[in-house]
C-alpha positions as CSV (number, residue, x, y, z in Angstrom):
1,M,136.5,115.5,163.1
2,R,136.1,114.0,166.6
3,A,133.9,111.2,167.6
4,V,131.8,110.4,170.8
5,S,131.1,106.8,171.5
6,V,127.5,105.6,172.2
7,Y,127.0,102.1,173.7
8,A,123.7,100.4,173.8
9,A,124.6,96.8,174.5
10,G,121.5,95.8,176.6
11,P,121.2,94.0,179.8
12,E,122.0,90.5,178.5
13,A,125.1,91.6,176.5
14,P,128.5,92.7,177.9
15,S,129.0,96.4,177.2
16,S,131.8,98.8,177.7
17,S,131.5,101.6,180.5
18,P,131.1,105.1,179.1
19,T,134.3,105.9,181.1
20,S,136.3,102.8,179.9
21,P,139.6,103.2,178.4
22,Q,138.1,102.0,175.0
23,T,135.5,104.7,175.0
24,R,138.1,107.5,175.7
25,R,140.3,106.1,172.9
26,L,137.4,106.2,170.6
27,A,136.2,109.5,171.7
28,N,139.6,111.0,171.0
29,A,140.3,109.1,167.7
30,M,140.3,110.8,164.3
31,V,138.1,109.3,161.9
32,A,139.9,107.1,159.4
33,P,140.0,108.7,155.8
34,V,138.7,105.4,154.1
35,T,136.8,102.5,155.5
36,R,136.9,99.2,153.8
37,V,133.6,97.4,154.3
38,A,133.0,93.7,153.7
39,A,129.3,92.5,153.1
40,C,129.0,88.8,153.5
41,H,126.4,87.6,151.1
42,V,126.3,84.1,152.6
43,S,123.9,81.3,154.0
44,P,124.0,80.0,157.6
45,I,124.4,76.4,158.4
46,F,120.7,76.0,158.7
47,L,119.4,76.2,162.4
48,S,122.8,75.3,163.8
49,A,124.2,78.2,165.9
50,K,127.6,76.6,166.7
51,K,128.3,75.6,163.0
52,T,127.1,79.0,161.7
53,T,129.4,80.9,164.3
54,Q,132.4,78.8,163.0
55,K,131.5,79.8,159.5
56,A,131.2,83.5,160.5
57,I,134.6,83.4,162.2
58,G,136.1,82.0,158.9
59,L,134.5,84.9,156.9
60,I,135.7,87.5,159.3
61,E,139.3,86.2,158.9
62,R,138.9,86.1,155.1
63,A,137.7,89.6,155.1
64,A,140.5,90.8,157.5
65,A,143.0,89.2,155.1
66,Q,141.6,91.7,152.4
67,K,142.2,94.7,154.8
68,A,138.5,95.0,155.7
69,N,137.8,97.5,158.5
70,L,134.0,96.5,159.0
71,V,132.5,93.0,158.3
72,V,128.7,92.8,158.0
73,F,126.5,89.8,158.2
74,P,122.8,89.5,157.0
75,E,119.6,89.5,159.0
76,T,119.5,86.7,161.7
77,Y,122.6,85.1,160.3
78,I,122.8,83.1,163.4
79,P,120.9,80.5,163.2
80,A,118.6,81.2,160.3
81,F,115.7,83.4,158.9
82,P,112.3,81.7,159.6
83,V,111.3,81.4,155.9
84,W,109.0,78.5,156.9
85,S,106.7,80.9,158.2
86,A,106.1,82.2,154.7
87,V,105.3,79.0,153.0
88,R,103.8,76.8,155.6
89,A,100.7,77.0,157.8
90,P,101.5,78.1,161.5
91,T,100.1,74.7,162.8
92,A,102.7,72.9,160.7
93,N,105.7,74.8,162.2
94,H,105.8,73.9,165.9
95,G,108.9,71.8,165.3
96,F,110.7,74.8,163.5
97,F,109.8,77.2,166.2
98,R,111.1,74.8,168.9
99,R,114.4,74.3,166.9
100,M,114.6,78.2,166.4
101,A,114.1,78.8,170.1
102,E,116.8,76.2,170.9
103,E,119.4,77.6,168.4
104,S,118.8,81.1,169.0
105,I,121.6,82.7,171.0
106,Y,122.0,85.1,174.0
107,A,123.4,88.5,173.4
108,G,126.1,87.7,176.0
109,G,126.4,84.1,175.2
110,E,129.1,81.7,174.1
111,E,128.6,82.3,170.4
112,I,128.8,86.0,170.7
113,R,131.9,85.8,172.9
114,E,133.6,83.8,170.1
115,I,132.5,86.3,167.5
116,C,133.9,89.3,169.6
117,A,137.2,87.3,170.2
118,A,137.4,86.9,166.3
119,A,136.7,90.5,165.7
120,K,139.6,91.5,168.1
121,A,142.1,88.9,166.9
122,S,141.3,90.2,163.4
123,N,141.3,93.9,164.3
124,V,137.9,94.4,162.5
125,M,134.5,95.6,163.6
126,V,131.7,93.2,163.0
127,S,127.9,93.8,162.4
128,L,126.1,90.5,163.2
129,G,122.4,89.6,162.7
130,F,121.1,87.0,165.1
131,S,117.9,85.5,166.5
132,E,118.2,86.4,170.3
133,K,116.8,84.5,173.2
134,V,116.5,85.8,176.7
135,D,116.6,84.6,180.3
136,F,113.1,85.7,181.2
137,S,111.2,83.4,178.7
138,S,112.0,80.2,176.9
139,G,109.8,81.3,173.9
140,T,110.4,84.9,173.6
141,L,112.8,85.7,170.8
142,Y,114.0,88.9,169.1
143,N,115.4,89.7,165.7
144,S,118.5,91.4,166.7
145,N,121.8,93.0,165.5
146,L,125.1,93.5,167.4
147,L,127.8,96.0,166.3
148,I,131.1,94.9,167.8
149,S,134.3,97.0,168.0
150,S,137.6,96.0,166.6
151,E,138.7,95.5,170.3
152,G,136.0,92.8,170.6
153,E,133.4,94.9,172.7
154,P,129.7,95.5,171.8
155,L,128.9,98.8,170.8
156,L,125.2,98.7,169.6
157,H,122.6,96.0,170.6
158,H,119.5,96.6,168.5
159,R,116.3,94.7,168.6
160,K,113.9,95.0,165.4
161,L,111.0,97.3,166.6
162,V,108.3,95.4,164.8
163,P,108.6,92.1,163.2
164,T,107.2,92.2,159.6
165,F,104.2,90.1,158.3
166,F,104.9,86.4,158.9
167,E,107.9,87.2,161.1
168,K,105.5,87.9,164.0
169,L,105.0,84.2,164.4
170,T,108.7,84.0,165.5
171,W,109.8,87.3,166.9
172,A,108.5,89.7,169.7
173,P,108.7,93.5,169.2
174,G,111.8,95.1,170.2
175,D,112.3,98.6,171.7
176,G,114.1,101.8,171.0
177,H,117.3,100.9,173.1
178,G,119.1,100.3,169.7
179,L,118.1,103.4,168.0
180,R,121.6,104.9,168.4
181,V,124.7,105.3,166.4
182,A,128.2,104.3,167.4
183,A,130.8,106.9,166.8
184,T,134.0,105.1,165.7
185,R,137.2,105.9,164.1
186,F,135.6,104.7,160.9
187,G,132.6,107.1,161.2
188,K,129.2,107.1,162.9
189,I,127.6,103.8,162.2
190,G,124.0,102.8,162.7
191,N,121.7,99.9,161.8
192,L,118.2,99.0,160.8
193,I,116.8,95.5,160.2
194,C,114.9,94.8,157.0
195,G,111.4,96.5,157.1
196,E,112.5,98.9,159.6
197,N,114.0,100.8,156.8
198,T,110.5,101.7,155.8
199,N,109.9,103.4,159.0
200,P,110.8,107.2,158.5
201,L,110.7,107.9,162.4
202,A,113.3,105.2,163.1
203,R,115.4,106.4,160.2
204,Y,115.2,109.9,161.3
205,A,116.3,109.0,164.8
206,L,119.5,107.7,163.3
207,M,120.0,110.8,161.1
208,A,119.5,113.0,164.0
209,Q,122.6,111.4,165.6
210,G,124.9,112.3,162.6
211,E,124.9,108.7,161.0
212,Q,127.4,108.4,158.2
213,I,127.5,104.6,157.5
214,H,124.0,103.0,157.6
215,I,123.8,99.1,157.7
216,S,120.6,97.5,156.4
217,T,120.2,93.8,156.8
218,W,118.0,91.5,154.7
219,P,116.8,87.9,154.3
220,A,117.6,85.8,151.4
221,V,114.1,85.5,150.2
222,W,110.9,87.0,151.3
223,P,107.9,85.2,149.7
224,T,104.6,86.9,149.7
225,T,102.6,84.5,147.5
226,R,102.4,80.8,146.7
227,A,102.3,81.5,143.0
228,E,104.8,79.8,140.8
229,G,106.4,80.5,137.4
230,P,107.8,83.6,135.6
231,A,105.8,86.2,137.6
232,R,107.4,84.9,140.8
233,R,111.0,84.9,139.3
234,R,110.3,88.5,138.2
235,G,109.4,89.4,141.7
236,A,106.0,90.7,140.4
237,D,104.4,90.1,143.8
238,Y,107.2,91.9,145.7
239,D,110.4,93.0,144.0
240,N,112.9,92.1,146.8
241,V,115.8,93.9,145.2
242,A,114.0,97.1,144.2
243,A,112.1,97.4,147.5
244,N,115.2,97.1,149.6
245,R,117.2,99.3,147.3
246,I,114.5,102.0,147.3
247,R,114.3,102.2,151.1
248,A,118.0,102.2,151.6
249,A,118.7,104.7,148.8
250,G,116.0,107.0,150.2
251,H,117.6,107.0,153.6
252,C,121.2,107.5,152.1
253,F,119.8,110.5,150.1
254,E,118.1,112.1,153.2
255,A,120.8,111.4,155.7
256,K,123.7,112.0,153.2
257,C,125.3,108.7,154.5
258,Y,126.6,105.6,152.9
259,G,124.5,102.5,152.7
260,V,125.6,98.8,153.2
261,L,122.8,96.4,152.2
262,C,123.6,93.0,153.4
263,A,121.3,90.1,152.3
264,G,121.4,86.4,153.1
265,V,121.6,83.4,150.8
266,L,119.1,80.5,150.9
267,G,121.1,77.3,151.2
268,E,119.8,74.0,149.8
269,D,119.8,72.6,153.4
270,A,117.2,75.1,154.3
271,V,115.1,74.4,150.9
272,D,115.3,70.6,151.6
273,E,114.1,71.0,155.3
274,V,111.5,73.6,154.9
275,S,109.9,72.0,151.7
276,G,109.7,68.7,153.5
277,G,109.2,66.7,150.4
278,S,106.6,69.1,148.9
279,S,107.5,69.8,145.2
280,H,105.3,72.8,145.1
281,M,106.9,74.4,148.3
282,R,110.3,73.5,146.8
283,R,109.5,75.4,143.6
284,V,108.2,78.4,145.4
285,L,111.4,78.7,147.5
286,R,113.6,78.2,144.5
287,E,111.7,80.6,142.4
288,S,111.4,83.4,144.9
289,Q,113.5,86.3,144.0
290,R,116.9,86.5,145.9
291,G,117.8,89.5,147.9
292,A,120.9,91.4,146.9
293,T,123.9,92.7,148.7
294,M,125.2,96.1,147.5
295,F,126.6,99.5,148.5
296,L,125.1,103.0,148.1
297,D,126.9,106.4,148.1
298,P,125.5,109.5,150.1
299,A,123.4,110.4,147.1
300,G,121.6,107.1,147.2
301,A,123.2,105.9,143.9
302,E,124.8,102.5,143.6
303,L,128.4,102.5,144.7
304,P,130.4,99.9,142.7
305,G,132.2,97.3,144.8
306,F,134.4,94.5,144.1
307,T,135.1,90.8,144.9
308,V,138.5,89.3,145.7
309,D,139.7,85.7,144.7
310,D,141.2,84.6,148.1
311,E,143.8,82.4,146.4
312,T,145.1,84.8,143.7
313,G,144.2,88.1,145.2
314,V,142.7,89.2,141.9
315,R,139.7,91.9,142.2
316,E,136.8,91.8,140.1
317,P,134.4,94.8,139.9
318,A,130.8,93.9,141.1
319,R,127.7,96.0,141.3
320,L,126.0,93.6,143.8
321,L,125.8,89.8,144.7
322,Q,122.5,88.0,144.6
323,D,122.5,84.3,143.6
324,A,125.8,82.9,144.8
325,E,127.7,83.3,148.1
326,G,130.5,85.8,148.3
327,I,131.9,88.8,149.9
328,L,131.4,92.1,148.5
329,Y,133.8,95.0,149.3
330,A,133.7,98.6,148.9
331,D,135.9,101.6,150.1
332,L,133.9,104.4,151.9
333,D,135.2,107.9,152.5
334,V,133.0,109.5,155.0
335,E,134.2,113.0,154.1
336,D,132.0,112.5,151.1
337,C,129.0,112.8,153.3
338,I,129.6,116.5,153.8
339,E,128.8,118.1,150.4
340,G,125.2,117.0,150.1
341,K,124.4,118.6,153.5
342,Q,124.6,122.0,151.7
343,Y,121.5,121.1,149.8
344,H,119.4,119.2,152.4
345,D,120.5,118.8,155.9
346,V,117.2,117.4,157.2
347,V,118.4,117.4,160.8
348,G,119.8,120.8,160.8
349,G,119.6,123.7,158.3
350,Y,117.0,122.0,156.3
351,Q,114.7,121.3,159.2
352,R,112.1,123.3,161.3
353,L,112.9,122.2,164.8
354,D,110.3,124.8,166.0
355,V,107.6,122.9,164.2
356,F,108.6,119.3,164.5
357,D,109.5,117.6,167.7
358,L,110.5,113.8,167.6
359,R,111.0,112.2,171.0
360,V,112.7,108.7,171.0
361,D,112.5,106.6,174.1
362,T,115.7,104.4,174.2
363,A,115.0,102.6,177.4
364,R,115.1,98.9,177.4
365,K,111.7,97.4,178.3
366,P,111.8,94.5,180.7
367,P,108.6,92.4,181.1
368,A,108.3,93.5,184.8
369,T,109.9,96.0,187.3
370,F,110.4,94.5,190.7
371,V,110.9,96.4,193.9
372,S,111.9,95.4,197.3
373,D,109.4,95.0,200.2
374,G,110.8,98.1,201.8
375,D,110.5,100.1,198.6
376,A,106.9,99.0,198.2
377,K,106.0,100.1,201.7
378,L,107.5,103.5,201.2
379,A,105.6,103.8,197.9
380,R,102.4,103.2,199.7
381,V,103.1,105.8,202.3
382,Q,104.0,108.3,199.5
383,D,100.8,107.5,197.6
384,G,98.7,108.0,200.8
385,G,98.1,104.2,201.2
386,G,99.4,104.0,204.9
387,G,102.5,102.5,206.3
388,R,101.3,99.0,207.4
389,G,102.4,96.1,205.4
């Protein structure tokens, strides 16, 4: 099986040329028989990009010591997920938004360069969720994900297409530039962020590129009501674990690919700051159902993982991680993605391409396109507007 690399790093991120030596090496590489994935079920250092970056580097090194090939971090791991927008009024969150804007990071900035260097030093791929800021605005942020090669080069730069519910108070809509897969020696890898996994067109766009490992990233909690008590703990308002698993499992079954679900952990530092002394708000945050980190096989079933004691090296089987921090590992064999295609290959033999036609615009969308004065004059002549300035 041969692979062709696709790069979508975006204008703010360093990217590899399609003709670079790295791209040619990947294009000619055979897919590894088994890929060990490390899903980091962890919390950030709340609203501290620098400290969270250092924590991420330590986790990359820990996972590499256990022979991981791909290390995955949760949704907007750097610098935080804006849970304050779920439990506080918008007019009470100006301070949090300002801090989020200050601590969000550039796709080609110092923190990303450090993560890329750590990936290269540890010889692992890294999937990093981060809140992205941009040069053209001091207040426009994106919910982004960057896939980094084991040589420390960006492969995929995705911005969440549509922020979900209260997330719209923090992030702007992204574009289709990141709706691509990266063909690596570990298989064809794609990513969607949280609620995007509900979007059948976004998922199909990745299926249509032969995705074999699907990364979905999730927040630690996602409150949808201010109610308290047993109903909230059961997730009666919104079952965080079931909702995430259903969406990801549906994608795995339809695409015949592996699923890596990586959720964050809500740290006490976040609870303290967001609650701001409100006992009610503290209870809501503490009782909200936690997201789960788990693996799924190409039939959509749970794939048992394991944890490793870093000191003793002892492995313990684990279905998922939910309440406490940890790293969940699983070994994936992309050859197992083949068999199910006999039954339903929804991008090939089980599709009617003469009936359905999906067009995906993968162009990056800048806020404006600027042309030189000479170009503008030429355009006016061509449009019949005359040649005088």
